[in-house]
C-alpha positions as CSV (number, residue, x, y, z in Angstrom):
1,X,14.1,-62.8,-8.8
2,X,12.6,-62.5,-12.3
3,X,9.5,-60.3,-12.7
4,X,7.1,-59.6,-15.5
5,X,7.7,-55.8,-15.5
6,X,10.6,-53.4,-16.1
7,X,14.0,-54.6,-17.2
8,X,13.2,-58.2,-16.2
9,X,10.3,-58.5,-18.7
10,X,12.5,-59.5,-21.7
11,X,14.3,-62.1,-19.6
12,X,11.0,-63.5,-18.5
13,X,9.7,-63.8,-22.1
14,X,12.9,-65.4,-23.2
15,X,12.7,-67.9,-20.4
16,X,9.1,-68.6,-21.3
17,X,10.1,-69.8,-24.7
18,X,11.8,-72.8,-23.1
19,X,8.4,-74.1,-22.1
20,X,7.0,-74.2,-25.7
21,X,10.3,-75.3,-27.1
22,X,10.3,-78.3,-24.8
23,X,6.8,-79.2,-25.7
24,X,7.4,-78.9,-29.5
25,X,10.6,-81.0,-29.3
26,X,8.8,-83.8,-27.4
27,X,5.8,-83.7,-29.8
28,X,8.1,-84.0,-32.8
29,X,8.7,-87.7,-32.4
30,X,5.0,-88.3,-32.8
31,X,4.4,-86.4,-36.1
32,X,2.6,-88.5,-38.6
33,X,2.4,-91.6,-36.4
34,X,-1.4,-91.6,-36.0
35,X,-1.2,-91.5,-32.2
36,X,-2.4,-88.1,-31.1
37,X,-2.8,-89.1,-27.4
38,X,0.9,-90.1,-27.2
39,X,2.0,-86.9,-29.0
40,X,0.0,-84.7,-26.7
41,X,1.1,-86.7,-23.6
42,X,4.8,-86.2,-24.4
43,X,4.3,-82.5,-25.0
44,X,2.3,-82.1,-21.7
45,X,5.0,-83.8,-19.7
46,X,7.7,-81.6,-21.2
47,X,5.8,-78.4,-20.8
48,X,5.0,-79.2,-17.2
49,X,8.6,-80.0,-16.4
50,X,9.8,-76.7,-18.0
51,X,7.1,-74.6,-16.1
52,X,8.2,-76.1,-12.8
53,X,11.7,-74.8,-13.4
54,X,10.6,-71.2,-13.7
55,X,10.6,-68.8,-10.6
56,X,6.9,-68.1,-10.7
57,X,3.7,-68.9,-8.8
58,X,1.5,-70.0,-11.6
59,X,-2.0,-71.4,-11.7
60,X,-3.4,-73.1,-14.7
61,X,-6.6,-71.4,-15.8
62,X,-6.8,-73.1,-19.1
63,X,-5.1,-76.5,-19.4
64,X,-5.8,-80.1,-20.3
65,X,-9.0,-80.3,-18.4
66,X,-10.3,-80.8,-14.9
67,X,-8.1,-82.6,-12.3
68,X,-9.9,-85.9,-12.5
69,X,-9.6,-85.8,-16.3
70,X,-5.9,-84.8,-16.8
71,X,-2.9,-86.0,-14.8
72,X,-0.9,-82.9,-15.6
73,X,-1.5,-79.3,-16.5
74,X,-5.0,-79.6,-15.2
75,X,-7.1,-76.6,-14.5
76,X,-6.1,-75.2,-11.1
77,X,-2.7,-76.8,-10.9
78,X,0.0,-74.8,-9.2
79,X,3.3,-74.5,-11.1
80,X,6.7,-72.9,-10.6
81,X,9.3,-72.6,-7.9
82,X,8.3,-69.4,-6.2
83,X,5.0,-69.8,-4.2
84,X,3.5,-66.5,-3.3
85,X,5.7,-64.6,-5.7
86,X,5.1,-63.5,-9.4
87,X,1.5,-64.7,-9.2
88,X,0.3,-65.6,-12.7
89,X,-2.7,-67.0,-14.6
90,X,-1.5,-69.6,-17.2
91,X,-3.2,-70.9,-20.3
92,X,-1.5,-73.7,-22.1
93,X,-2.0,-75.8,-25.2
94,X,1.0,-78.2,-25.5
95,X,-0.2,-79.3,-28.9
96,X,-2.6,-77.0,-30.7
97,X,-3.8,-79.4,-33.4
98,X,-3.3,-82.9,-32.0
99,X,-5.1,-84.6,-34.9
100,X,-3.0,-82.7,-37.4
101,X,0.2,-83.6,-35.5
102,X,-0.8,-87.3,-35.7
103,X,-1.6,-87.0,-39.4
104,X,1.6,-85.0,-40.2
105,X,-0.4,-82.0,-41.3
106,X,0.3,-78.2,-41.1
107,X,0.0,-75.6,-38.3
108,X,0.6,-77.7,-35.2
109,X,2.0,-75.4,-32.4
110,X,3.0,-75.5,-28.8
111,X,1.4,-72.5,-27.1
112,X,1.5,-70.7,-23.7
113,X,0.0,-67.4,-22.5
114,X,0.4,-65.8,-19.1
115,X,-1.1,-62.8,-17.4
116,X,-1.2,-61.4,-13.8
117,X,-3.3,-63.5,-11.4
118,X,-7.0,-62.9,-11.7
119,X,-6.9,-61.2,-15.1
120,X,-7.5,-64.1,-17.5
121,X,-11.0,-65.2,-18.4
122,X,-12.0,-68.6,-17.1
123,X,-14.4,-70.0,-19.8
124,X,-15.6,-72.8,-17.5
125,X,-17.1,-75.8,-19.5
126,X,-17.3,-73.9,-22.8
127,X,-15.2,-75.8,-25.4
128,X,-16.1,-73.6,-28.4
129,X,-16.1,-69.9,-29.1
130,X,-17.1,-67.8,-32.2
131,X,-14.4,-65.3,-32.8
132,X,-13.7,-62.1,-34.7
133,X,-10.1,-60.9,-34.9
134,X,-8.9,-57.8,-36.7
135,X,-5.6,-55.8,-36.8
136,X,-4.9,-52.6,-34.9
137,X,-6.3,-50.2,-37.5
138,X,-9.8,-51.8,-37.2
139,X,-9.8,-52.0,-33.4
140,X,-13.2,-50.7,-32.0
141,X,-14.6,-50.1,-35.4
142,X,-16.5,-53.4,-36.0
143,X,-19.5,-54.8,-34.2
144,X,-19.4,-58.6,-34.1
145,X,-23.2,-58.8,-34.2
146,X,-23.3,-57.2,-37.6
147,X,-23.9,-59.4,-40.7
148,X,-20.7,-60.7,-42.4
149,X,-21.1,-58.3,-45.3
150,X,-21.3,-55.2,-43.1
151,X,-18.3,-56.4,-41.0
152,X,-16.2,-56.7,-44.2
153,X,-17.3,-53.3,-45.4
154,X,-16.3,-51.7,-42.2
155,X,-13.0,-53.7,-42.1
156,X,-12.1,-52.6,-45.6
157,X,-12.8,-48.9,-44.7
158,X,-10.6,-49.2,-41.6
159,X,-7.8,-50.8,-43.6
160,X,-8.1,-48.6,-46.6
161,X,-8.8,-51.6,-48.9
162,X,-11.7,-52.6,-51.1
163,X,-13.5,-55.6,-49.9
164,X,-12.3,-57.6,-52.9
165,X,-8.7,-57.3,-51.5
166,X,-9.6,-58.6,-48.0
167,X,-8.5,-62.2,-47.0
168,X,-10.4,-63.8,-44.1
169,X,-9.0,-66.8,-42.2
170,X,-11.5,-69.5,-41.6
171,X,-11.1,-73.0,-40.2
172,X,-12.1,-75.6,-42.8
173,X,-15.1,-77.2,-40.9
174,X,-18.6,-78.2,-42.0
175,X,-20.0,-75.7,-39.6
176,X,-18.4,-72.9,-41.6
177,X,-19.9,-73.6,-45.1
178,X,-22.5,-70.8,-44.7
179,X,-19.9,-68.4,-43.4
180,X,-17.6,-69.1,-46.4
181,X,-20.4,-68.6,-48.8
182,X,-21.3,-65.2,-47.3
183,X,-17.7,-64.1,-47.4
184,X,-17.4,-65.1,-51.0
185,X,-20.8,-63.4,-51.8
186,X,-19.4,-60.2,-50.3
187,X,-16.5,-60.3,-52.7
188,X,-13.6,-61.1,-50.2
189,X,-11.2,-64.0,-50.3
190,X,-11.1,-66.9,-47.9
191,X,-8.0,-68.7,-46.5
192,X,-9.2,-72.1,-45.4
193,X,-7.0,-74.2,-43.1
194,X,-7.9,-77.5,-41.5
195,X,-6.2,-76.4,-38.2
196,X,-4.4,-73.4,-36.8
197,X,-6.9,-71.4,-34.8
198,X,-4.1,-69.6,-32.9
199,X,-1.9,-69.0,-35.9
200,X,-4.9,-67.5,-37.8
201,X,-5.7,-65.2,-34.9
202,X,-2.1,-63.9,-34.7
203,X,-1.9,-63.4,-38.5
204,X,-5.2,-61.4,-38.4
205,X,-3.8,-59.1,-35.7
206,X,-0.4,-58.5,-37.4
207,X,-0.7,-55.8,-40.1
208,X,0.2,-56.7,-43.7
209,X,0.6,-60.4,-42.8
210,X,-1.6,-61.5,-45.7
211,X,-4.5,-62.2,-43.4
212,X,-6.9,-59.3,-42.7
213,X,-9.4,-60.9,-40.4
214,X,-10.3,-64.2,-38.6
215,X,-13.9,-65.3,-38.5
216,X,-15.7,-68.4,-37.3
217,X,-15.9,-70.9,-34.4
218,X,-12.9,-72.6,-32.9
219,X,-11.7,-73.7,-29.5
220,X,-12.4,-71.6,-26.5
221,X,-9.0,-72.3,-24.8
222,X,-7.3,-71.3,-28.0
223,X,-9.4,-68.1,-28.1
224,X,-8.3,-67.0,-24.6
225,X,-4.7,-67.7,-25.4
226,X,-5.0,-65.8,-28.7
227,X,-6.7,-62.9,-27.0
228,X,-3.5,-62.5,-24.9
229,X,-1.4,-62.2,-28.0
230,X,-3.9,-60.0,-29.8
231,X,-4.0,-57.6,-26.9
232,X,-0.2,-57.3,-26.8
233,X,-0.2,-56.7,-30.6
234,X,-2.8,-53.9,-30.4
235,X,-5.4,-55.7,-32.4
236,X,-9.0,-56.5,-31.5
237,X,-10.5,-59.8,-30.4
238,X,-14.2,-60.4,-29.8
239,X,-15.6,-63.8,-28.7
240,X,-19.0,-65.4,-28.1
241,X,-19.3,-68.8,-26.4
242,X,-20.7,-71.1,-29.1
243,X,-21.4,-74.6,-27.6
244,X,-21.7,-77.2,-30.4
245,X,-23.3,-80.2,-28.6
246,X,-26.4,-80.4,-26.4
247,X,-24.2,-81.5,-23.4
248,X,-22.0,-78.5,-23.8
249,X,-25.0,-76.2,-24.2
250,X,-26.4,-77.6,-20.9
251,X,-23.0,-77.2,-19.1
252,X,-22.6,-73.6,-20.3
253,X,-26.2,-72.8,-19.2
254,X,-25.7,-74.5,-15.8
255,X,-22.5,-72.5,-15.2
256,X,-24.5,-69.3,-15.7
257,X,-22.6,-68.3,-18.9
258,X,-24.2,-66.7,-21.9
259,X,-24.0,-68.1,-25.4
260,X,-25.3,-64.9,-27.0
261,X,-23.1,-62.3,-25.3
262,X,-20.0,-61.1,-27.2
263,X,-17.1,-60.7,-24.9
264,X,-14.8,-57.7,-25.6
265,X,-11.0,-58.2,-25.6
266,X,-10.8,-56.4,-22.2
267,X,-13.4,-58.8,-20.8
268,X,-11.2,-61.8,-21.7
269,X,-7.8,-60.3,-20.7
270,X,-7.9,-57.6,-18.1
271,X,-4.3,-56.5,-18.2
272,X,-1.8,-55.2,-20.8
273,X,1.0,-57.0,-18.9
274,X,0.7,-60.3,-20.8
275,X,3.1,-62.6,-22.4
276,X,2.6,-65.1,-25.2
277,X,4.9,-67.7,-26.8
278,X,4.3,-70.3,-29.5
279,X,6.8,-72.7,-31.1
280,X,6.2,-74.5,-34.3
281,X,5.8,-78.3,-34.3
282,X,4.8,-78.8,-37.9
283,X,5.5,-76.0,-40.4
284,X,2.5,-73.8,-41.1
285,X,1.4,-70.3,-41.9
286,X,3.0,-68.6,-38.9
287,X,6.0,-70.7,-37.9
288,X,8.4,-73.3,-39.2
289,X,8.2,-76.7,-37.6
290,X,10.9,-78.6,-35.7
291,X,13.9,-79.7,-37.8
292,X,16.6,-82.1,-36.8
293,X,20.1,-83.0,-38.0
294,X,22.4,-85.6,-36.6
295,X,23.8,-83.0,-34.2
296,X,21.2,-80.2,-33.7
297,X,17.6,-79.4,-33.4
298,X,16.1,-76.3,-34.9
299,X,13.0,-74.7,-33.3
300,X,11.2,-71.5,-34.4
301,X,9.2,-69.5,-31.9
302,X,7.2,-66.3,-31.8
303,X,7.5,-64.3,-28.6
304,X,5.1,-61.4,-27.8
305,X,5.2,-59.0,-24.9
306,X,2.3,-56.8,-23.8
307,X,4.7,-54.9,-21.5
308,X,6.7,-53.6,-24.5
309,X,4.4,-54.2,-27.5
310,X,7.3,-56.1,-29.1
311,X,7.1,-59.4,-31.1
312,X,10.1,-61.5,-31.9
313,X,10.6,-64.5,-34.1
314,X,13.4,-66.5,-32.7
315,X,15.2,-69.4,-34.3
316,X,17.1,-71.6,-31.9
317,X,19.6,-74.3,-32.8
318,X,20.0,-76.6,-29.9
319,X,22.7,-79.3,-29.7
320,X,21.2,-82.8,-29.5
321,X,22.3,-85.4,-27.0
322,X,24.8,-87.7,-28.6
323,X,23.8,-91.1,-29.6
324,X,20.1,-90.3,-30.4
325,X,19.2,-91.1,-34.1
326,X,17.4,-88.5,-36.1
327,X,16.4,-87.3,-39.5
328,X,17.8,-84.4,-41.4
329,X,14.6,-82.5,-42.5
330,X,11.9,-83.2,-39.9
331,X,9.9,-85.4,-42.2
332,X,6.3,-84.3,-42.4
333,X,7.1,-81.1,-40.4
334,X,9.0,-79.8,-43.5
335,X,6.2,-80.4,-45.9
336,X,4.7,-76.9,-45.8
337,X,6.4,-73.5,-45.7
338,X,5.1,-70.2,-44.4
339,X,6.0,-67.0,-42.7
340,X,4.5,-64.0,-41.0
341,X,5.3,-60.3,-40.9
């Protein structure tokens, strides 16, 4: 039996990477084809198949939607081969950045996070969350309710940097125009990316990665998954549910959730015994995308363990089944390069 603690923890994390590798490999065939539903569907099927081969008793807390909306990896679905043993909460995003996968753009990832049963926040009907992510040196030293300028001043003090040397990761969305202006007015730099909410959060939590902080509103599911990784990395993650449409605002209110309260990292993930894995689909800031030759497939993953505090970047060359045609560089997936500390 494989457990999440003790000597079995590294083996569990290594096994978990097969889940995101499978999803990334399946999604690869849909890069740049303009069919995001097909790419996401292929990744969902591959991820579900891999999860059902693990000796766990997993429940999807954050998945592809409610049971009547998603045929697989729906919220509440039970996965694994060991009912009643190794009880886990699971958060998945088979393709983080489906539109960017379809368009052949940067930063598409396959992502999974797991935690002991009952320790992962269930955001209910909230699709969007405002986030603040900082590295370990700034943990507990910034109040997310402060104005942007004060946050950056406190961050610079914690990191021993002038504000002019800080770089803030922000998703390139119309809703962030005012935020970007305030960051610039404070004197800091902005790294704008069209996608990659999870990658940005991890970069912000990793010291000396080139990203000092993440600010702005992105997906709530991606926020909870990122919070798992940030907790394991020793950084800080704070989030506020930020519904964008009237229908979402009503659903959040009807669920008894607050859109003004800032959730601390410990509210979202109530255990240190967490595991996170992401595999690149298209090359981005954090990971290289899938590459294929006539005989092999190359996948790059980041594995993070809260049990040990370790993070690993793993490159896996897998033999390809014979007789399947394939390119040599991964096409659009090789268009952008990037790395993380």
